[in-house]
N, CA, C and O atoms as a Maestro MAE file, in Angstrom:
{
 s_m_m2io_version
 :::
 2.0.0
}

f_m_ct {
 s_m_title
 :::
 protein
 m_atom[324] {
  # First column is atom index #
  i_m_mmod_type
  r_m_x_coord
  r_m_y_coord
  r_m_z_coord
  i_m_residue_number
  s_m_chain_name
  s_m_pdb_residue_name
  s_m_pdb_atom_name
  i_m_atomic_number
  :::
  1 25 17.340 -10.797 31.095 1 A "MET " " N  " 7
  2 3 16.251 -10.471 30.595 1 A "MET " " CA " 6
  3 2 15.733 -9.381 30.161 1 A "MET " " C  " 6
  4 15 15.315 -8.643 31.054 1 A "MET " " O  " 8
  5 25 15.570 -8.890 28.743 2 A "SER " " N  " 7
  6 3 14.935 -7.486 28.169 2 A "SER " " CA " 6
  7 2 13.707 -7.162 28.343 2 A "SER " " C  " 6
  8 15 12.671 -7.812 28.207 2 A "SER " " O  " 8
  9 25 13.904 -6.114 28.652 3 A "THR " " N  " 7
  10 3 12.278 -5.329 28.805 3 A "THR " " CA " 6
  11 2 11.568 -5.112 27.770 3 A "THR " " C  " 6
  12 15 12.192 -4.348 27.034 3 A "THR " " O  " 8
  13 25 10.499 -5.418 27.302 4 A "PRO " " N  " 7
  14 3 9.754 -4.836 26.487 4 A "PRO " " CA " 6
  15 2 9.943 -3.360 25.787 4 A "PRO " " C  " 6
  16 15 10.450 -2.486 26.490 4 A "PRO " " O  " 8
  17 25 9.671 -3.128 24.824 5 A "SER " " N  " 7
  18 3 9.934 -1.601 24.651 5 A "SER " " CA " 6
  19 2 8.367 -0.917 24.916 5 A "SER " " C  " 6
  20 15 7.414 -1.566 24.485 5 A "SER " " O  " 8
  21 25 8.211 -0.157 25.327 6 A "ARG " " N  " 7
  22 3 7.057 0.801 25.880 6 A "ARG " " CA " 6
  23 2 6.442 1.426 24.574 6 A "ARG " " C  " 6
  24 15 5.234 1.658 24.616 6 A "ARG " " O  " 8
  25 25 6.992 1.669 23.642 7 A "PHE " " N  " 7
  26 3 6.179 2.058 22.514 7 A "PHE " " CA " 6
  27 2 6.827 1.340 21.240 7 A "PHE " " C  " 6
  28 15 7.821 1.830 20.705 7 A "PHE " " O  " 8
  29 25 6.186 0.070 20.732 8 A "SER " " N  " 7
  30 3 6.898 -0.733 19.635 8 A "SER " " CA " 6
  31 2 5.960 -0.159 18.440 8 A "SER " " C  " 6
  32 15 4.975 0.578 18.486 8 A "SER " " O  " 8
  33 25 6.502 -0.651 17.570 9 A "PRO " " N  " 7
  34 3 5.713 -0.063 16.057 9 A "PRO " " CA " 6
  35 2 4.231 -0.913 16.069 9 A "PRO " " C  " 6
  36 15 3.227 -0.466 15.515 9 A "PRO " " O  " 8
  37 25 4.259 -1.906 16.624 10 A "LYS " " N  " 7
  38 3 3.054 -2.678 16.571 10 A "LYS " " CA " 6
  39 2 1.780 -1.991 17.327 10 A "LYS " " C  " 6
  40 15 0.609 -1.775 17.012 10 A "LYS " " O  " 8
  41 25 2.685 -1.727 18.618 11 A "GLY " " N  " 7
  42 3 1.530 -0.981 19.398 11 A "GLY " " CA " 6
  43 2 0.987 0.530 18.924 11 A "GLY " " C  " 6
  44 15 -0.181 0.915 18.979 11 A "GLY " " O  " 8
  45 25 2.301 1.383 18.378 12 A "ILE " " N  " 7
  46 3 2.040 2.267 17.780 12 A "ILE " " CA " 6
  47 2 0.794 2.644 16.524 12 A "ILE " " C  " 6
  48 15 -0.010 3.572 16.432 12 A "ILE " " O  " 8
  49 25 1.059 1.548 15.725 13 A "VAL " " N  " 7
  50 3 -0.009 1.493 14.375 13 A "VAL " " CA " 6
  51 2 -1.366 1.098 14.769 13 A "VAL " " C  " 6
  52 15 -2.387 1.528 14.232 13 A "VAL " " O  " 8
  53 25 -1.319 0.160 15.847 14 A "PHE " " N  " 7
  54 3 -2.878 -0.248 16.405 14 A "PHE " " CA " 6
  55 2 -3.344 0.467 17.246 14 A "PHE " " C  " 6
  56 15 -4.565 0.467 17.404 14 A "PHE " " O  " 8
  57 25 -2.521 1.279 18.025 15 A "GLY " " N  " 7
  58 3 -3.173 2.493 18.963 15 A "GLY " " CA " 6
  59 2 -4.019 3.486 17.956 15 A "GLY " " C  " 6
  60 15 -5.203 3.776 17.787 15 A "GLY " " O  " 8
  61 25 -3.073 3.754 17.528 16 A "LEU " " N  " 7
  62 3 -3.603 5.031 16.206 16 A "LEU " " CA " 6
  63 2 -4.891 4.447 15.450 16 A "LEU " " C  " 6
  64 15 -5.956 5.065 15.450 16 A "LEU " " O  " 8
  65 25 -4.757 3.476 14.942 17 A "TYR " " N  " 7
  66 3 -5.945 2.845 14.393 17 A "TYR " " CA " 6
  67 2 -7.254 2.761 15.132 17 A "TYR " " C  " 6
  68 15 -8.333 3.156 14.690 17 A "TYR " " O  " 8
  69 25 -7.055 2.237 16.242 18 A "PHE " " N  " 7
  70 3 -8.334 2.250 17.308 18 A "PHE " " CA " 6
  71 2 -8.517 3.700 17.722 18 A "PHE " " C  " 6
  72 15 -9.638 4.195 17.836 18 A "PHE " " O  " 8
  73 25 -7.489 4.313 17.924 19 A "PHE " " N  " 7
  74 3 -7.883 5.762 18.300 19 A "PHE " " CA " 6
  75 2 -8.567 6.272 17.419 19 A "PHE " " C  " 6
  76 15 -9.690 6.580 17.818 19 A "PHE " " O  " 8
  77 25 -8.265 6.598 15.884 20 A "ALA " " N  " 7
  78 3 -8.955 6.913 15.061 20 A "ALA " " CA " 6
  79 2 -10.486 6.395 14.920 20 A "ALA " " C  " 6
  80 15 -11.327 7.125 14.395 20 A "ALA " " O  " 8
  81 25 -10.828 5.046 15.433 21 A "LEU " " N  " 7
  82 3 -12.039 4.626 15.334 21 A "LEU " " CA " 6
  83 2 -12.919 5.006 16.476 21 A "LEU " " C  " 6
  84 15 -14.144 5.118 16.425 21 A "LEU " " O  " 8
  85 25 -11.993 5.229 17.729 22 A "LEU " " N  " 7
  86 3 -12.777 5.686 18.507 22 A "LEU " " CA " 6
  87 2 -13.164 7.271 18.622 22 A "LEU " " C  " 6
  88 15 -14.021 7.652 19.420 22 A "LEU " " O  " 8
  89 25 -12.431 8.193 17.724 23 A "MET " " N  " 7
  90 3 -12.560 9.811 17.538 23 A "MET " " CA " 6
  91 2 -13.908 9.478 16.411 23 A "MET " " C  " 6
  92 15 -14.850 10.257 16.561 23 A "MET " " O  " 8
  93 25 -14.049 8.648 15.557 24 A "MET " " N  " 7
  94 3 -15.032 8.327 14.856 24 A "MET " " CA " 6
  95 2 -16.513 8.235 15.267 24 A "MET " " C  " 6
  96 15 -17.501 8.797 14.794 24 A "MET " " O  " 8
  97 25 -16.360 7.209 16.466 25 A "ALA " " N  " 7
  98 3 -17.708 6.812 17.179 25 A "ALA " " CA " 6
  99 2 -18.095 7.994 18.397 25 A "ALA " " C  " 6
  100 15 -19.278 8.213 18.658 25 A "ALA " " O  " 8
  101 25 -16.919 8.768 19.150 26 A "VAL " " N  " 7
  102 3 -17.404 9.365 20.242 26 A "VAL " " CA " 6
  103 2 -17.148 11.224 19.714 26 A "VAL " " C  " 6
  104 15 -17.437 12.215 20.386 26 A "VAL " " O  " 8
  105 25 -16.741 11.197 18.796 27 A "PHE " " N  " 7
  106 3 -16.198 12.894 18.399 27 A "PHE " " CA " 6
  107 2 -17.591 13.251 17.462 27 A "PHE " " C  " 6
  108 15 -17.830 12.745 16.366 27 A "PHE " " O  " 8
  109 25 -18.301 14.079 18.053 28 A "PRO " " N  " 7
  110 3 -19.496 14.572 17.590 28 A "PRO " " CA " 6
  111 2 -19.657 15.038 16.259 28 A "PRO " " C  " 6
  112 15 -20.585 14.650 15.549 28 A "PRO " " O  " 8
  113 25 -18.733 15.913 15.860 29 A "PRO " " N  " 7
  114 3 -18.828 16.588 14.416 29 A "PRO " " CA " 6
  115 2 -18.755 15.912 13.329 29 A "PRO " " C  " 6
  116 15 -19.060 16.297 12.200 29 A "PRO " " O  " 8
  117 25 -18.238 14.608 13.741 30 A "PHE " " N  " 7
  118 3 -18.122 13.459 12.571 30 A "PHE " " CA " 6
  119 2 -19.042 12.948 12.217 30 A "PHE " " C  " 6
  120 15 -19.093 12.717 11.009 30 A "PHE " " O  " 8
  121 25 -20.008 12.596 12.936 31 A "TYR " " N  " 7
  122 3 -21.295 11.976 12.917 31 A "TYR " " CA " 6
  123 2 -22.517 12.932 12.622 31 A "TYR " " C  " 6
  124 15 -23.531 12.557 12.033 31 A "TYR " " O  " 8
  125 25 -22.264 14.456 13.188 32 A "LEU " " N  " 7
  126 3 -23.326 15.229 12.921 32 A "LEU " " CA " 6
  127 2 -23.026 15.544 11.668 32 A "LEU " " C  " 6
  128 15 -24.087 15.850 11.124 32 A "LEU " " O  " 8
  129 25 -21.913 15.655 10.731 33 A "SER " " N  " 7
  130 3 -21.751 16.409 9.477 33 A "SER " " CA " 6
  131 2 -22.506 15.567 8.671 33 A "SER " " C  " 6
  132 15 -22.903 16.005 7.591 33 A "SER " " O  " 8
  133 25 -22.862 14.056 9.127 34 A "ILE " " N  " 7
  134 3 -23.454 13.247 7.996 34 A "ILE " " CA " 6
  135 2 -24.720 12.822 8.707 34 A "ILE " " C  " 6
  136 15 -25.242 11.968 7.990 34 A "ILE " " O  " 8
  137 25 -25.473 13.033 9.819 35 A "SER " " N  " 7
  138 3 -26.678 12.734 10.438 35 A "SER " " CA " 6
  139 2 -27.659 12.981 9.468 35 A "SER " " C  " 6
  140 15 -28.232 12.009 8.976 35 A "SER " " O  " 8
  141 25 -28.000 14.308 9.047 36 A "GLY " " N  " 7
  142 3 -28.987 14.873 8.435 36 A "GLY " " CA " 6
  143 2 -29.591 13.966 6.825 36 A "GLY " " C  " 6
  144 15 -30.687 13.838 6.278 36 A "GLY " " O  " 8
  145 25 -28.401 13.569 6.580 37 A "SER " " N  " 7
  146 3 -27.943 13.063 5.177 37 A "SER " " CA " 6
  147 2 -29.183 11.719 4.969 37 A "SER " " C  " 6
  148 15 -29.392 10.767 5.721 37 A "SER " " O  " 8
  149 25 -29.816 12.056 3.755 38 A "ARG " " N  " 7
  150 3 -30.824 10.808 3.119 38 A "ARG " " CA " 6
  151 2 -30.205 10.389 2.248 38 A "ARG " " C  " 6
  152 15 -30.950 9.753 1.502 38 A "ARG " " O  " 8
  153 25 -28.797 10.398 1.779 39 A "LEU " " N  " 7
  154 3 -28.083 9.527 0.879 39 A "LEU " " CA " 6
  155 2 -27.985 7.837 1.466 39 A "LEU " " C  " 6
  156 15 -27.675 7.394 2.572 39 A "LEU " " O  " 8
  157 25 -28.285 7.345 0.540 40 A "LEU " " N  " 7
  158 3 -28.362 5.677 0.717 40 A "LEU " " CA " 6
  159 2 -26.638 5.097 0.529 40 A "LEU " " C  " 6
  160 15 -25.818 5.799 -0.063 40 A "LEU " " O  " 8
  161 25 -26.335 3.994 1.012 41 A "VAL " " N  " 7
  162 3 -24.958 3.663 0.889 41 A "VAL " " CA " 6
  163 2 -25.531 2.121 0.914 41 A "VAL " " C  " 6
  164 15 -25.974 1.749 2.001 41 A "VAL " " O  " 8
  165 25 -25.568 1.064 -0.325 42 A "LEU " " N  " 7
  166 3 -25.981 -0.146 -0.229 42 A "LEU " " CA " 6
  167 2 -27.257 -0.556 0.359 42 A "LEU " " C  " 6
  168 15 -27.619 -1.623 0.856 42 A "LEU " " O  " 8
  169 25 -27.930 0.724 0.150 43 A "GLY " " N  " 7
  170 3 -29.520 0.418 0.702 43 A "GLY " " CA " 6
  171 2 -29.576 1.188 1.708 43 A "GLY " " C  " 6
  172 15 -30.520 1.979 1.712 43 A "GLY " " O  " 8
  173 25 -28.802 1.214 2.645 44 A "ILE " " N  " 7
  174 3 -28.737 1.618 4.048 44 A "ILE " " CA " 6
  175 2 -28.407 3.277 4.032 44 A "ILE " " C  " 6
  176 15 -27.529 3.839 3.379 44 A "ILE " " O  " 8
  177 25 -29.375 3.874 4.946 45 A "PRO " " N  " 7
  178 3 -29.182 5.225 4.940 45 A "PRO " " CA " 6
  179 2 -27.939 5.761 5.587 45 A "PRO " " C  " 6
  180 15 -27.720 5.247 6.684 45 A "PRO " " O  " 8
  181 25 -26.965 6.765 5.149 46 A "LEU " " N  " 7
  182 3 -25.573 7.062 5.409 46 A "LEU " " CA " 6
  183 2 -25.241 7.194 6.947 46 A "LEU " " C  " 6
  184 15 -24.176 6.728 7.353 46 A "LEU " " O  " 8
  185 25 -26.304 7.946 8.002 47 A "PRO " " N  " 7
  186 3 -25.911 7.803 9.228 47 A "PRO " " CA " 6
  187 2 -25.891 6.194 9.771 47 A "PRO " " C  " 6
  188 15 -25.163 5.867 10.709 47 A "PRO " " O  " 8
  189 25 -26.674 5.339 9.153 48 A "MET " " N  " 7
  190 3 -26.598 3.854 9.871 48 A "MET " " CA " 6
  191 2 -25.660 3.210 9.495 48 A "MET " " C  " 6
  192 15 -25.130 2.362 10.214 48 A "MET " " O  " 8
  193 25 -25.167 3.554 7.984 49 A "PHE " " N  " 7
  194 3 -23.970 3.165 7.558 49 A "PHE " " CA " 6
  195 2 -22.426 3.259 8.168 49 A "PHE " " C  " 6
  196 15 -21.477 2.477 8.124 49 A "PHE " " O  " 8
  197 25 -22.582 4.374 8.668 50 A "TYR " " N  " 7
  198 3 -21.561 5.165 9.246 50 A "TYR " " CA " 6
  199 2 -21.248 4.295 10.889 50 A "TYR " " C  " 6
  200 15 -20.107 4.213 11.343 50 A "TYR " " O  " 8
  201 25 -22.178 3.850 11.435 51 A "TRP " " N  " 7
  202 3 -22.181 2.886 12.653 51 A "TRP " " CA " 6
  203 2 -21.933 1.685 12.188 51 A "TRP " " C  " 6
  204 15 -21.157 0.954 12.804 51 A "TRP " " O  " 8
  205 25 -22.459 1.328 11.190 52 A "ILE " " N  " 7
  206 3 -21.744 -0.189 10.707 52 A "ILE " " CA " 6
  207 2 -20.655 -0.140 10.112 52 A "ILE " " C  " 6
  208 15 -20.009 -1.181 9.992 52 A "ILE " " O  " 8
  209 25 -20.232 0.922 9.654 53 A "LEU " " N  " 7
  210 3 -18.792 0.922 9.257 53 A "LEU " " CA " 6
  211 2 -17.709 0.797 10.207 53 A "LEU " " C  " 6
  212 15 -16.719 0.067 10.164 53 A "LEU " " O  " 8
  213 25 -18.080 1.651 11.080 54 A "ILE " " N  " 7
  214 3 -17.284 1.519 12.396 54 A "ILE " " CA " 6
  215 2 -16.997 0.477 13.014 54 A "ILE " " C  " 6
  216 15 -15.871 0.148 13.389 54 A "ILE " " O  " 8
  217 25 -18.290 -0.275 13.199 55 A "ALA " " N  " 7
  218 3 -18.092 -1.765 13.805 55 A "ALA " " CA " 6
  219 2 -17.236 -2.653 12.794 55 A "ALA " " C  " 6
  220 15 -16.372 -3.353 13.321 55 A "ALA " " O  " 8
  221 25 -17.355 -2.706 11.544 56 A "VAL " " N  " 7
  222 3 -16.773 -3.781 10.813 56 A "VAL " " CA " 6
  223 2 -15.209 -3.323 10.953 56 A "VAL " " C  " 6
  224 15 -14.395 -4.230 11.124 56 A "VAL " " O  " 8
  225 25 -14.688 -1.842 10.887 57 A "LEU " " N  " 7
  226 3 -13.424 -1.399 11.089 57 A "LEU " " CA " 6
  227 2 -12.699 -1.912 12.171 57 A "LEU " " C  " 6
  228 15 -11.520 -2.262 12.235 57 A "LEU " " O  " 8
  229 25 -13.759 -1.899 13.171 58 A "LEU " " N  " 7
  230 3 -13.281 -2.232 14.528 58 A "LEU " " CA " 6
  231 2 -12.838 -3.682 14.628 58 A "LEU " " C  " 6
  232 15 -11.810 -4.005 15.223 58 A "LEU " " O  " 8
  233 25 -13.771 -4.677 13.934 59 A "GLY " " N  " 7
  234 3 -13.941 -5.991 14.029 59 A "GLY " " CA " 6
  235 2 -12.331 -6.507 13.009 59 A "GLY " " C  " 6
  236 15 -11.554 -7.396 13.357 59 A "GLY " " O  " 8
  237 25 -12.240 -5.887 12.100 60 A "LEU " " N  " 7
  238 3 -11.227 -6.408 11.252 60 A "LEU " " CA " 6
  239 2 -10.051 -5.672 12.060 60 A "LEU " " C  " 6
  240 15 -9.044 -6.380 12.033 60 A "LEU " " O  " 8
  241 25 -9.867 -4.551 12.728 61 A "GLY " " N  " 7
  242 3 -8.776 -4.288 13.089 61 A "GLY " " CA " 6
  243 2 -8.165 -5.308 14.586 61 A "GLY " " C  " 6
  244 15 -7.002 -5.525 14.925 61 A "GLY " " O  " 8
  245 25 -9.499 -5.781 15.248 62 A "VAL " " N  " 7
  246 3 -9.035 -6.781 16.210 62 A "VAL " " CA " 6
  247 2 -8.299 -8.214 15.493 62 A "VAL " " C  " 6
  248 15 -7.265 -8.778 15.851 62 A "VAL " " O  " 8
  249 25 -9.241 -8.571 14.344 63 A "TRP " " N  " 7
  250 3 -8.717 -9.915 13.606 63 A "TRP " " CA " 6
  251 2 -7.053 -9.466 13.238 63 A "TRP " " C  " 6
  252 15 -6.069 -10.126 13.573 63 A "TRP " " O  " 8
  253 25 -7.037 -8.265 12.521 64 A "ALA " " N  " 7
  254 3 -5.421 -8.304 12.432 64 A "ALA " " CA " 6
  255 2 -4.475 -8.074 13.523 64 A "ALA " " C  " 6
  256 15 -3.314 -8.458 13.385 64 A "ALA " " O  " 8
  257 25 -4.839 -7.506 14.557 65 A "LEU " " N  " 7
  258 3 -3.835 -7.396 15.798 65 A "LEU " " CA " 6
  259 2 -3.907 -9.012 15.920 65 A "LEU " " C  " 6
  260 15 -2.835 -9.617 15.917 65 A "LEU " " O  " 8
  261 25 -4.915 -9.617 16.009 66 A "TYR " " N  " 7
  262 3 -4.520 -11.295 16.552 66 A "TYR " " CA " 6
  263 2 -3.775 -11.874 15.703 66 A "TYR " " C  " 6
  264 15 -2.803 -12.462 16.178 66 A "TYR " " O  " 8
  265 25 -3.959 -11.911 14.222 67 A "LEU " " N  " 7
  266 3 -2.887 -12.273 13.326 67 A "LEU " " CA " 6
  267 2 -1.347 -11.816 13.572 67 A "LEU " " C  " 6
  268 15 -0.380 -12.565 13.432 67 A "LEU " " O  " 8
  269 25 -1.292 -10.423 13.972 68 A "VAL " " N  " 7
  270 3 0.015 -10.364 14.122 68 A "VAL " " CA " 6
  271 2 0.527 -10.970 15.170 68 A "VAL " " C  " 6
  272 15 1.557 -11.622 14.998 68 A "VAL " " O  " 8
  273 25 -0.058 -10.896 16.458 69 A "GLU " " N  " 7
  274 3 0.546 -11.409 17.460 69 A "GLU " " CA " 6
  275 2 0.541 -12.911 17.492 69 A "GLU " " C  " 6
  276 15 1.446 -13.528 18.054 69 A "GLU " " O  " 8
  277 25 -0.394 -13.464 16.940 70 A "SER " " N  " 7
  278 3 0.018 -14.923 16.820 70 A "SER " " CA " 6
  279 2 1.151 -15.291 16.067 70 A "SER " " C  " 6
  280 15 1.884 -16.233 16.365 70 A "SER " " O  " 8
  281 25 1.324 -14.417 14.916 71 A "SER " " N  " 7
  282 3 2.607 -14.529 14.001 71 A "SER " " CA " 6
  283 2 3.833 -14.258 14.845 71 A "SER " " C  " 6
  284 15 4.809 -14.980 14.642 71 A "SER " " O  " 8
  285 25 3.903 -13.388 15.693 72 A "ASN " " N  " 7
  286 3 4.758 -13.199 16.420 72 A "ASN " " CA " 6
  287 2 5.061 -14.067 17.648 72 A "ASN " " C  " 6
  288 15 6.158 -13.958 18.196 72 A "ASN " " O  " 8
  289 25 4.169 -14.892 18.086 73 A "GLY " " N  " 7
  290 3 4.256 -16.105 18.876 73 A "GLY " " CA " 6
  291 2 3.853 -15.438 20.259 73 A "GLY " " C  " 6
  292 15 4.321 -16.003 21.248 73 A "GLY " " O  " 8
  293 25 2.973 -14.206 20.507 74 A "ASP " " N  " 7
  294 3 2.791 -13.069 21.507 74 A "ASP " " CA " 6
  295 2 1.500 -14.071 22.157 74 A "ASP " " C  " 6
  296 15 1.167 -13.738 23.294 74 A "ASP " " O  " 8
  297 25 0.861 -15.073 21.652 75 A "ILE " " N  " 7
  298 3 -0.430 -15.419 22.167 75 A "ILE " " CA " 6
  299 2 -0.080 -17.008 22.475 75 A "ILE " " C  " 6
  300 15 0.176 -17.699 21.489 75 A "ILE " " O  " 8
  301 25 -0.056 -17.579 23.677 76 A "PRO " " N  " 7
  302 3 0.383 -18.887 24.101 76 A "PRO " " CA " 6
  303 2 -0.447 -20.038 23.752 76 A "PRO " " C  " 6
  304 15 -1.610 -19.637 23.787 76 A "PRO " " O  " 8
  305 25 -0.419 -21.117 23.473 77 A "GLU " " N  " 7
  306 3 -1.301 -21.919 22.981 77 A "GLU " " CA " 6
  307 2 -1.940 -22.751 24.386 77 A "GLU " " C  " 6
  308 15 -1.417 -23.227 25.394 77 A "GLU " " O  " 8
  309 25 -3.253 -22.657 23.908 78 A "GLU " " N  " 7
  310 3 -4.281 -23.429 24.611 78 A "GLU " " CA " 6
  311 2 -3.945 -24.747 25.577 78 A "GLU " " C  " 6
  312 15 -3.544 -25.711 24.925 78 A "GLU " " O  " 8
  313 25 -4.023 -24.922 26.772 79 A "THR " " N  " 7
  314 3 -3.550 -26.600 27.195 79 A "THR " " CA " 6
  315 2 -5.108 -26.762 27.852 79 A "THR " " C  " 6
  316 15 -5.837 -25.851 28.246 79 A "THR " " O  " 8
  317 25 -5.323 -27.932 27.843 80 A "GLN " " N  " 7
  318 3 -6.463 -28.816 28.765 80 A "GLN " " CA " 6
  319 2 -5.845 -28.855 29.871 80 A "GLN " " C  " 6
  320 15 -4.644 -28.931 30.129 80 A "GLN " " O  " 8
  321 25 -7.182 -28.769 30.805 81 A "PRO " " N  " 7
  322 3 -6.520 -28.621 32.394 81 A "PRO " " CA " 6
  323 2 -6.350 -30.047 32.913 81 A "PRO " " C  " 6
  324 15 -5.891 -30.244 34.038 81 A "PRO " " O  " 8
  :::
 }
 m_bond[323] {
  # First column is bond index #
  i_m_from
  i_m_to
  i_m_order
  :::
  1 1 2 1
  2 2 3 1
  3 3 4 2
  4 3 5 1
  5 5 6 1
  6 6 7 1
  7 7 8 2
  8 7 9 1
  9 9 10 1
  10 10 11 1
  11 11 12 2
  12 11 13 1
  13 13 14 1
  14 14 15 1
  15 15 16 2
  16 15 17 1
  17 17 18 1
  18 18 19 1
  19 19 20 2
  20 19 21 1
  21 21 22 1
  22 22 23 1
  23 23 24 2
  24 23 25 1
  25 25 26 1
  26 26 27 1
  27 27 28 2
  28 27 29 1
  29 29 30 1
  30 30 31 1
  31 31 32 2
  32 31 33 1
  33 33 34 1
  34 34 35 1
  35 35 36 2
  36 35 37 1
  37 37 38 1
  38 38 39 1
  39 39 40 2
  40 39 41 1
  41 41 42 1
  42 42 43 1
  43 43 44 2
  44 43 45 1
  45 45 46 1
  46 46 47 1
  47 47 48 2
  48 47 49 1
  49 49 50 1
  50 50 51 1
  51 51 52 2
  52 51 53 1
  53 53 54 1
  54 54 55 1
  55 55 56 2
  56 55 57 1
  57 57 58 1
  58 58 59 1
  59 59 60 2
  60 59 61 1
  61 61 62 1
  62 62 63 1
  63 63 64 2
  64 63 65 1
  65 65 66 1
  66 66 67 1
  67 67 68 2
  68 67 69 1
  69 69 70 1
  70 70 71 1
  71 71 72 2
  72 71 73 1
  73 73 74 1
  74 74 75 1
  75 75 76 2
  76 75 77 1
  77 77 78 1
  78 78 79 1
  79 79 80 2
  80 79 81 1
  81 81 82 1
  82 82 83 1
  83 83 84 2
  84 83 85 1
  85 85 86 1
  86 86 87 1
  87 87 88 2
  88 87 89 1
  89 89 90 1
  90 90 91 1
  91 91 92 2
  92 91 93 1
  93 93 94 1
  94 94 95 1
  95 95 96 2
  96 95 97 1
  97 97 98 1
  98 98 99 1
  99 99 100 2
  100 99 101 1
  101 101 102 1
  102 102 103 1
  103 103 104 2
  104 103 105 1
  105 105 106 1
  106 106 107 1
  107 107 108 2
  108 107 109 1
  109 109 110 1
  110 110 111 1
  111 111 112 2
  112 111 113 1
  113 113 114 1
  114 114 115 1
  115 115 116 2
  116 115 117 1
  117 117 118 1
  118 118 119 1
  119 119 120 2
  120 119 121 1
  121 121 122 1
  122 122 123 1
  123 123 124 2
  124 123 125 1
  125 125 126 1
  126 126 127 1
  127 127 128 2
  128 127 129 1
  129 129 130 1
  130 130 131 1
  131 131 132 2
  132 131 133 1
  133 133 134 1
  134 134 135 1
  135 135 136 2
  136 135 137 1
  137 137 138 1
  138 138 139 1
  139 139 140 2
  140 139 141 1
  141 141 142 1
  142 142 143 1
  143 143 144 2
  144 143 145 1
  145 145 146 1
  146 146 147 1
  147 147 148 2
  148 147 149 1
  149 149 150 1
  150 150 151 1
  151 151 152 2
  152 151 153 1
  153 153 154 1
  154 154 155 1
  155 155 156 2
  156 155 157 1
  157 157 158 1
  158 158 159 1
  159 159 160 2
  160 159 161 1
  161 161 162 1
  162 162 163 1
  163 163 164 2
  164 163 165 1
  165 165 166 1
  166 166 167 1
  167 167 168 2
  168 167 169 1
  169 169 170 1
  170 170 171 1
  171 171 172 2
  172 171 173 1
  173 173 174 1
  174 174 175 1
  175 175 176 2
  176 175 177 1
  177 177 178 1
  178 178 179 1
  179 179 180 2
  180 179 181 1
  181 181 182 1
  182 182 183 1
  183 183 184 2
  184 183 185 1
  185 185 186 1
  186 186 187 1
  187 187 188 2
  188 187 189 1
  189 189 190 1
  190 190 191 1
  191 191 192 2
  192 191 193 1
  193 193 194 1
  194 194 195 1
  195 195 196 2
  196 195 197 1
  197 197 198 1
  198 198 199 1
  199 199 200 2
  200 199 201 1
  201 201 202 1
  202 202 203 1
  203 203 204 2
  204 203 205 1
  205 205 206 1
  206 206 207 1
  207 207 208 2
  208 207 209 1
  209 209 210 1
  210 210 211 1
  211 211 212 2
  212 211 213 1
  213 213 214 1
  214 214 215 1
  215 215 216 2
  216 215 217 1
  217 217 218 1
  218 218 219 1
  219 219 220 2
  220 219 221 1
  221 221 222 1
  222 222 223 1
  223 223 224 2
  224 223 225 1
  225 225 226 1
  226 226 227 1
  227 227 228 2
  228 227 229 1
  229 229 230 1
  230 230 231 1
  231 231 232 2
  232 231 233 1
  233 233 234 1
  234 234 235 1
  235 235 236 2
  236 235 237 1
  237 237 238 1
  238 238 239 1
  239 239 240 2
  240 239 241 1
  241 241 242 1
  242 242 243 1
  243 243 244 2
  244 243 245 1
  245 245 246 1
  246 246 247 1
  247 247 248 2
  248 247 249 1
  249 249 250 1
  250 250 251 1
  251 251 252 2
  252 251 253 1
  253 253 254 1
  254 254 255 1
  255 255 256 2
  256 255 257 1
  257 257 258 1
  258 258 259 1
  259 259 260 2
  260 259 261 1
  261 261 262 1
  262 262 263 1
  263 263 264 2
  264 263 265 1
  265 265 266 1
  266 266 267 1
  267 267 268 2
  268 267 269 1
  269 269 270 1
  270 270 271 1
  271 271 272 2
  272 271 273 1
  273 273 274 1
  274 274 275 1
  275 275 276 2
  276 275 277 1
  277 277 278 1
  278 278 279 1
  279 279 280 2
  280 279 281 1
  281 281 282 1
  282 282 283 1
  283 283 284 2
  284 283 285 1
  285 285 286 1
  286 286 287 1
  287 287 288 2
  288 287 289 1
  289 289 290 1
  290 290 291 1
  291 291 292 2
  292 291 293 1
  293 293 294 1
  294 294 295 1
  295 295 296 2
  296 295 297 1
  297 297 298 1
  298 298 299 1
  299 299 300 2
  300 299 301 1
  301 301 302 1
  302 302 303 1
  303 303 304 2
  304 303 305 1
  305 305 306 1
  306 306 307 1
  307 307 308 2
  308 307 309 1
  309 309 310 1
  310 310 311 1
  311 311 312 2
  312 311 313 1
  313 313 314 1
  314 314 315 1
  315 315 316 2
  316 315 317 1
  317 317 318 1
  318 318 319 1
  319 319 320 2
  320 319 321 1
  321 321 322 1
  322 322 323 1
  323 323 324 2
  :::
 }
}
């Protein structure tokens, strides 16, 4: 039985993606650079759009990770109790 690689390409790619989203959410200079802006994006003020964008990108990342893992067979099928 072989042990799984500690740093798989899938883990590195998704790890970097989610780390970038984490930095967007918690690293103050990113948000503070746009916080005073009155610019509208799709009718939404830019600071609010920033947080909505992070949430949408996070959801897309989780969805993409689910698709990759289900295509690799990493997610077991549910069984009825």
